[in-house]
Structure formats: structure tokens, C-alpha cells
N, C-alpha and C positions, 0 to 999 in steps of 0.2 A: 503493499500500499504505499502510495506516494506520502513522504514524510511531510509532517506539518499541515496535514489536512485538518487536524485539530484546530489550528489557528484560524483557518478558513470558516470551519463549520460553526465555531462559536460566534464569530461575527455575522454569520448568514443563517443562524438556527432558525430554520422555517419549514414548514410543511408545504410541499409543492404538489399540485394535482391540477388536472384540466377540469373545467367547469362543464365539460360535454362528457357525459356518462356513456358506456358502452352497455350493450345488452348483458344481462346476467341471468342465468337460469333460475336463481333464487330470487328473482325480483318479483316473480308472481306471488310470493308469499304475501298473505294478507298483511298490508303495512298499516301501522298507526299513523296518526297525523305527525309530520316532522315538527319538532320543537321549534318555537320562535323564542329567542334569546331576548331577555328584557333589554331595553335601550340603556338602562342604568343598572349597575351590578358591580359585585366583587366577585373574584374569582381566584383561588390560589392553585398552582399547579407546578410540578417539577418536571423539568425538560432534561431528558436523558438521551444520550447518543450510544446506544448499545455496542456498535461497532469499535468505539474508541478503546474498548477494554483490550483490544490488540496492540494498542500503542503504549498503554500504561496499565498498572496493577488494577485501577478502578475506571470503569466509564466515566466519562464526563457526565455530570448531574448537576443541576443548580435550580434552586427555588425561586418562584417568581410570584408576587402577589400584584394583581392589578385591578385597580378601582376605576370605573368609568361613569361620568354623569352624562348621559346622552342628551339631556335637556340643554345643557348649557355648554356642551362639547368641553369638558374637563376630564383629565385622567392624572391618575397617580401609578407610578409603577415602582414596586420595590423588588431588588434582587439580592441574592445571598443574605436571606434574614435582614432586609433593611439596612445593609451595610452600604447600599447604594439606593438613592431615592431620587425620583424624577416626577415633578409635578408640572403639568402643562395646562394652561388656560389660554383664552382667546387674547388675553393681553399681556400676559407675563408668565414667567416660570422659573422653578428653582432646582437646582441640581445638587444633591448632597451625595459626597463621594468620599471614600477613604483616603487619608493622607498619613501614611506610615501607621500609627496606632489609634488616630482619632478621625473624626469626620470634618469636613470643610465644606461650606455651601458657596455655591456660584448662582447667580442670577442672570436671566436672559430674557430677551423679547418673546413675543409671540411666536409659536412654531407649530407647523401643522403636521409634523412627522408623529406626534403623539395624539393631538386633540382629536384627529379624525380616525384613530385607530380602535380596533376592536381585538379581544382575546379569544373570541368564539366565533369561529367562521360559520357562515349559514350553511345549511345542509339541504336548501331547497332545490329539488331535482335530483338528490343522491337515490341510490337503489337500496331498499330495505332488504336486508339478508335474513331477517329472523331473529329469535332470541338465542342468546348464548351465556355462558358463565364467565365471570370475570371478577376478580377479587372477591369471592365467596358471595356474589350476588348475580341473580339473573338480570341481563341488560339486553337492550336492543342494539343490533348492529346495521349501521348505515354505511355504505360503500360507494367509492368512485375508483373506476379503473380508467386508465388512459394509456394510449400508445401513440407515439409520433415516432415516424422512422423506426429506429431500432431500439429506443428507449421506451420501457413500459413502467407506469407508475400505479402503485396501489395504495388507496388512501381509506383508512377506516375510522369511523366514529363511533365509540362505544357510548351509550346513553342509558342511564338507569330508566326504570320503568315508569318513574315520577319525572322524567324528562329532566335529569341533571346530568352534566358532562361527566364521563368517567375516564376515558382515554381516547386520545387522538393519536393514530399511528399512521406513518407513511414509510413505504420502502419502494425504492427504485432499483431496477437491475436492467442490464443490457439483454434484450430479448434474444439476441444472436449468440452472444458468448456466454450469457447467464452470470456475468461477472458482477459483483457487488457495486453499486454507486452510493447509495447513502441511505440511512434509516434514522428517523427520529422518533421519539415518543414523548407525549405529554400527559402525565397522569395528573388528572384534576383531583384535588382533595377536597375543595369547598367551593360552592357555588351559592351566593346570596343575591337573589334578584331584587331590585329596588334601589332607591337613592342612597349611596354611602354617606357616611356621617359629613357634614360641612367641614369639619376639622381636616378631614383627608386632604382637602384641596387648599387649605389655609397656608400661609407662609410658615414654615418650620421655625421653631424658636431660634435654632442656630443661625437662621438667615436674617435675623433681626440686624437691621443697619446695613445689609449687603446691598450695594447699588444695583438697580436694575439697568441693563443695557438699554440705551437710547434708541428710540426709533430711528431707522436708518434713512428712509426716504419715502415719499409717497408712493404706494402701491408695491413697495418691496417687502417682501416677507423673509426676515432673516433665518438662517437655517443653524440650528445648534448642533455641535457635533455629539454632544451627549444624548441628545434626542434622537439623532439617526442610529447611533449605537444601540439604544434602548429598543427601538422600534424593530430592530432585527431579531428580537427574541421573543416576539410576538407570533403565535401560530396562525398564519393567513394562507388564503388560497391563492394559487398562481393562475389567474384567468387566462384564457384564449378565446380568440374570436375576432374576425374581420380584419386581422392583419396576417397574411401568411408568412411574411418575412419576419415580423416579430415573433410570432408563434414558433417559427423555426429556431430563433435565437433562445426562446425559453426552453426549448427541447435540448439545446446544445450543452456542452460542457461549461460554457460561459454563462448562460443564463439560468442553469437548472436551479440556482439557490434563490431565484427571485420570486416572490410573491406579492399580491396586491391587495390593498384593503377595499377596493371598490373597482368596478368597470371603469370608472372616470380616470382612476389611477393607471389602469392598464393603458387607455387610450393616450394619456399624457405621456407615459413612458414609450408607447409605440411611436409617437411623433418624434421624441428624442433620438429613439434608435434609428429611425428613418432619416433623419438629419445627419447623424454620425455615419451611417452607411453611406450616404450620398458623398460626405466629406472624402471619406476613405477611398471611395471609387475615383472621384475626381482627382485626388493626389495621385494615386497609382498609375492614372492615365498619362501624367506629366512625362514628357521625354526627358526633361532636365532633373529628374527627381534624384537624390542620392541615397535615400532610404525608402522603404515601403511601409505603409500602414496596414493594420488588420484589426477585424473586430475582435473585442475581448470582453471581460466581465464588467467594465466600465460603460459598456454600450448603451444602456438605459439610464444611466445615472443623470440626475439633473446637476448643472453646473454647481449650484451653491451646495448640494448635497456632497459632490466629490470634494470641494475644497474644505468644507467643515469637517468631514471625517478623516480624509486622506491628507490634506494640505492646510492644517489649521492656521499657520501663519499667513498663508496666501489669502485665506478667508478673512482673517481679522484685518488685514490690509485693505481688502476690497469692502468691508463693511465700514471702515473709517472713511474711505474714499467717498462711499456713498453719502455718509453723514456729513462730510464736508461740502459735498455739491448741494445737498439739501439745505445747509445753512448759507449757502452763497459764497463759500470760500473757495479758494483755490483748490481743486481737487488734488488728492494724494494720488500720485500714479501707482495704478494697480500692478502689483508685481514689482514695483520699483522702490528705490529708496524714498523716504518721506523727508520734505523739506522741512527743516527745524522751525521755519517761520509760520507753518501752517498748522493749526489745530485741528487735527484730524479725528478727535474723539477724546474719550476719557482715559485712554491707556497711554503710556510712554511709548518711545519709539519701539518697535518690535525687537525681538531676540536677535541682535546682531552677532553673528558668529565670530566676529573678529574682536569683540569685547571680553576680555579675561576679567574675572571677577578679583577683587582685592582679597576675598577670603579664600581663593584657590591657592593653596600651598603645594599642589601636585604638578604643577606645570614644569617641565624640564627644559633645559636650553636645547634648542635645535642642534643637532650634531650629525652632520654628514658622515657616512662611514666610507664613502668612495671620494678620494682627494681629487682625483683628476676626471671631471665630467666627460672628458673625450673618450673615456673607456667605457661609457654606458652602451649597451646594445641599442640596435635600431629598434627592437621590439622586446616587450616583456609581456608575458602572460601567466598569471597565477591561477586562471580558471581551471578547475578540475584538479588542482594540485592539493597537497595537504594544507596549504596556507589558505585555501579557499574553503567555503563551507561544503558539507557534503551533499546539501540540497539548497535550493533556493526557498527562502522562507517567506511567510506573508503576514503582513502587519494587520491585515484585515481592516475593519472599519474603525481603526484606532490610530491617532495621529503619533504614532511611536516609532517612526522612521528613524528618529535620532538614537533610539536605544538599539535598533539593528545595526544602524552604522557603527556604533561604539562597539557592539559585541563583535562585529565583523573584524574591526581593527585589532580588537584583544585576542580574538582566536588566531589571528595571523600572527601576532607577536609571540603567543604562547607556542605556536607550531614552530616558528623560526628559532625560539629559545631552546625548546626541549623535544621537538620532532614529534610531539602528542598532537593528534587532531582532535578537537572536541567542539561540541555545541554548548556555548554559554547562554544563560538565561536572560533574555530581554525582559520577561515578566518580573523578575527582582529589580531590575533597573526602574521599571515604570512604577512598581509598588514603593520602592525604598529610597529613592533617591531625591523625594521632595525635600526642599529647603537647603540642598547641597548648592554651595556657592551663591552668587547673586541671581536669584530667580524672579526678581520683580518684572522683567521683561519677558520671561518665558514660562508659562504656566506649570508645564511639567505633565508627566503621565500620558494619557490619550490625547491631551489638547496641545502636545508638542513642546520640545525643549531642545537642547544642544549636545551633540555627542561628546563633547570634552566634559560636560558635567556628568555624562553617565559614566565614563571612564573614571573620572575624579571620585565619584561616589564609590566605586569598586576599590580604589586605593585606599580610601578612608575606611572602608568597611573590613578591609583585611582579606579581600577576595570576593569570588562570585560562585554562584552554584551552576552546575550543568542544567541544560534544558530538561531533562529527564527528571531532575530532581525539583525544579521549579518550573512548571510548565506554563506556556503562553496560554491566555485565555482572551485577548483582545479587549479587555476593558481594565480599569483601575481596580486595585483591590488592597487590601490590608498587607503591610509588609510582613513576611514570614522569614525575614533573613536568619533569625536564631534557631529556626527548626530545620535548616538545610545545610548540608555539608559544603566547605569551601573547596572548589575544584581547582581554581586558578587564582593567583595573585599577582599584582603589578605594582611597580614603584612610581608610575606617573605617566604623562603624555606630554608630547611636544608639538609644536605648531611650525609646519614648513612655511618659508617666506611666501607671503601671498603673491599669487599671479606669477611666481618664478617657475616657469615651465621646466627647466632644467633640475631645479631642486626637488621639485615634485617627483620627476623620472627617478632622480638618484634614490630619494626615500622609498619609492615604490620598489625599485630594483633591489636596493639593500636590506629593507626592512619588511617587505611584503605588503599586502593589501592595506589601504590606508581609508580612514573616515574621511569623507568629502561632503561638501553640500553643493546644491546647484539650483537653477531655476527650473521648476518643474510645472509651471502653471500653464502651459500651452497645451492645447487639445492636440496638437501634431505629435507631442510627447506621449500623451495619454495612450495613443493608438498606435505607438511605434511598433514595428514588427521585425524589421531587418535593415541591413545597410548601415551607413554611416549618417547619424541624425545631424542635421543642420538648420536651426531655426534662426533666421535673421532678427527676430525680436527678442531673442534670449537676453537676459541680463546676466552680468558677471560680477559686479562688486558684492562684497561680502554681505552688505545690508540688503541686497536685492535677492538673496537665496531664500528658498522656502521648503527645501526637502534634502535629507540627508540619505546618502548612499555609500557603497563601498567601491573605492577604485581598486580594480584587479588588473589592469594591463594599459598598455599603449602599443602603438603600431602605425603601420602606414598602408593604406589600400591604394593600389595602382589607380583605380578610377575615382575613388573618393577623397583621397589624401590622407593627412595625418588624422589620428582620432585617439581618444581615450576609451577605455573597456570598463565599464562600470556594472556592479551587480545591484539590482533594485531589491525591494522587499515586498513586491506585489505579486508574488508567486511565480512559478515557471510557466504559467499560462500567460503572462503578460511578455512582450517583447519578444526577444530571441531567446527563448528558454529562460527568462527571467533576467537577461543580460541586455546590455545596449552599447553600441559604439557611438560616440559623441565626437564631432569634429573638432579639432584643437584649435580652429581659427577663431578669431573674436573670442578668445578665452574660454572656449568650450562650455557655454552656458553656467561659468561659474566654478567649474570642477576644479581648477588649481587656486582658486581664492582662500579657501580655508581648510586646507589638507591637514590632518594630523596623525601621529602614529602613537601607538601604546609601547610602553616598555615592560616587558614581562619580569617578574620577580619569583622564579622557580622556588627559591629558598623560603619564600613566605608561606608556602603550604606545609603543613606539617604531615609527616608520612603516616 
């Protein structure tokens, strides 16, 4: 099974099915009237992914409590026994999340990702399968089965005789090979129809005094990253109908995780998919192209949705720019540096990766190991070597690219020093690095931070756990540092001189893969597939960058020229198997602007 499926699944935990039922022999059984769920309700359920037991001792399983006020469009969602709480209303919302060993509150403006969501999909049109036994009780079984090309999906809803949800089960397999694709189980523990207590939608006490994000601009609905991540945990239906190309996408490996909360949502996403498909086709038809584009899992994502969940820094910039325009000020350049004379919102200038914290005592002096740069080879490629990861990881719908970039540099440094290849825990960095260094400009966790802070935290903590001991889950959690074994230790990190291509090449050659940042805000990059990426609008100054990756090589193409080779954290389904070649002209989208390397300390690990 492809490694790191866990990260993808946790971020896209959803039950997928077609709303077009197929005939079933049992459908002739005298069927009771399908239940109609209340517009307002409370429901508790546990989401379990049985097949993940093959990846770790216990299957992934997490509890969710969901409250809905259908009359006023308000929702409250609690996960992991209320360690994370998200409240969304038409006008504002609060997000309570773990920070080390305590909770912290963030406030945001209205967001539709939760206020329109349901936790109980309608079973109108499903086939009744009769009565069966489950959890020591007799239940009614309703079923949908769907088949599109080679993929077959089986979707079952077990409902008690008094019309309460008991279990929602989905299993997909390849109809030709029979190979396993995915399986999800939602076991409902409690369903209480009726309006939840008003207090459930009130501002939490912890949020008193927390400033609500200002409205951005007329007609603009801001998108909150936490809301995007939370909505991924709701069991919804993947609709089909009316758009053959989009339906094919939903049945492909790229779109199989998508589900919709309504047919309106289906049509909106189908329109996005159509625009992206047209853009890709037009680009690939160009004779002067240096790279190709292809459809991938971002094919039906809305722009703000992508930025909020994957590139939170770029999203914050965009929101401040919209706010500035609304206020009649000089607009901040989206994806570019912010003029200090412009007040673009209530945040300080965003996380500039070139700004070191005065609190950081773990930065080492840059020390090239190769004295004569003329000895540098024309090409370096660590891809597939022991200094590279064994598999391309996936940050899922969490703005944790900085943690993946940090572990990439540390994994490389550890291999170069010891010859040991290991996967280090991004989740530990996400959970435990809060408050390390000057974090006023970079929120941290799934809301984004900086790679050097991740490495600095590991140095201060005396080491970091392996991925297998502290597994990735695609969302913030309480720090479990003291309960996991340290697998690798480091003495610090160093920054390579900015925009010095020779210095970056030397560090890459002598020290292995590096943590770097880049401008990833362009749609052309989002759908990159092969070749040497060249985007004329790419920014390159340190303050312009919004995504962290791992630099694993450099070289020259006979037709496309000099390039950098980077490894992304968007799974091996993105790009060229998860990798990308970026033209070195015009400073390569910022790749050489803020490169850093880690320094391993094998003696810091006790035998």
C-alpha cells in the first residue's frame, strides 16, 4: 500500500457514493419510509479507517460531535473529545485548537464551509435491503452501489427501527483487479433531533477578547483553513449528474475523495473543474511550452479554499489586499511583498523567512565544505537516494509544508552523517513547536510557519520521533513529545547566502537536500505535470514566498535550460511523481532565496 495514505485519508475522510442507484435483487423487500433527518440536531459518531491497521498497530479512529442549527445556519464541530472546537455562524466563527498542552482560540469572519454542512446524508432514493443485526440490535439497511468504468463503490447506511443512525459504511474496489481502494466506517453513538442549546453556538469563554477577523470586501466570502479541514471530516455524498467530464474526475484516483453537501455544491465544483480542464488543455497546446500540466486532486478546489488550506500565507496576503482595496488604500500585491507604508489589515507583515528571531540560539554560521566552487558537478540529483525520502509525503489539507520541508532537511542531514535512512515526524513539529522563536508573524501548526523554526524546535527538544511513532493526522493536536522515543538529534541549522546560486548548489552537493521556500501561488504550478516549470510572474524575494519544499537536485535540460529539482509535499499524485523541475532563470520562483540545511548530532541520541 502506498505509504502515507494515512495523511491523505485523514484530510479527506469522507464517504463517497453515486446518487444514481443500481438495481438490486433485495430492493423488492417491503421498504419502510426513509427517515428524514431533523433540520437541527446533535450527533456523535466515531470515524474509523479499518485498513489503516495495516500501517500501524491500531486503525485510525477519531470521535466527532456535531451540532447543527438548521434554522439559523449555525454549526459546532468538536473532534478528539473537544480538544478542537469549531463554531461557525453567518457572521463570525471561533476555532479552539490545541497548543502544546493548552487550548487557544482564533476568531474568523463568516465561512460557508461549515454553516451549510450536514453530518447525516439524505438517503432519498436508496435501495432498501431489509432488516439485519448490528451492535446487538435489529436495524434497517439502506444501500447504494455505483460503478463508473472500473471502479465500484458500495455504500450502506444502517438505521435503527426508530429511525436513528447507527452506522455509515463505504467500501470501494477496482472491479477488474479487485484491489482495495478505500474503506470508511462512521459509527453513530447518539442522535438527538431538535435545536441544540444556544450555548453551543455562543462564543467560548476562552475566546473572550479575541479579535474577529474584519470583513474583507463587499461580496467576498473569506475562507478559513480550519473550517476547510473540519468540513473534510463530515460524512457526505459525492453527487454525480449532468457533467460527464466532472463525473469521470470524481471516479478517478484524483477525485475519489470528493463529496458534496448539495447538488448546488456539485455544480459549482463542476464549473471549477471545467475551467481548470480548459486551462490545462490550452497550455498543453502551446508550441513554446517548457512544461506540461495535468489534472490532479486540486481539479475542483475553489481558489480561496486551496489558499486557505494549502498556502495559508498566500491566503492571508490575499485577504489583507482585499481589505485594503475595500478601505480605499493602495492594494497590497497579492503574492508579493507588502509595502510598509500600507496598512493591509490587523496583522503585522507576514512570516518573512529571511527574518531570524533574536530568541533563536540554534542558527549556526554558514560553512561551505567545498572550497573551490569550480569543482561542483554540472548535475546533482539526490532523488531516490538514501538522502531522499522513501516516499513522497502529503500534507493534506493542513498548511504544514514548513514541517515537511524541515523534516526533509533533517532526514537528509541524518543520512549524510550516519548512513541511516529514516522518516521523521512532521506531526510532532506541528503539535509541539508552538512558541518556539519569534512566532508573532507566523501562526504555526496547520496555519503555517517557517522551516527553520521546525528544526530549531527539534534542537531545543533534544531530538525528534520517527513518523511511525508519532504519526501524521493532518490537523493540530496536543504535543505528545514526552511519550515518544527520540530517533534523531541535531545541533542546529544554517542559512545559505540568499540568491547565491553557487552557494546553494555547493550546499546541496556537500550536505544533501535542503529546506527551501518558493512562490507557489500560481495555478500553473498547481497543475504542473512534467518538464521545466517557468512562470514569468513568479516572485523570488524572501518576503514574497509562500510555500516550503525540499530541494533535491539541479541540472540542465538540453531543450529547457538550467533547473532546480524540488520535492513537494502534495503526494506522488501531484507533479512528476511528487517532484518538479523549476527553471533557474529569474531566481527560480525563489528557490535559492532562503535555503537552509540542518546539522545532525548523532551523539545526542542515547543508545
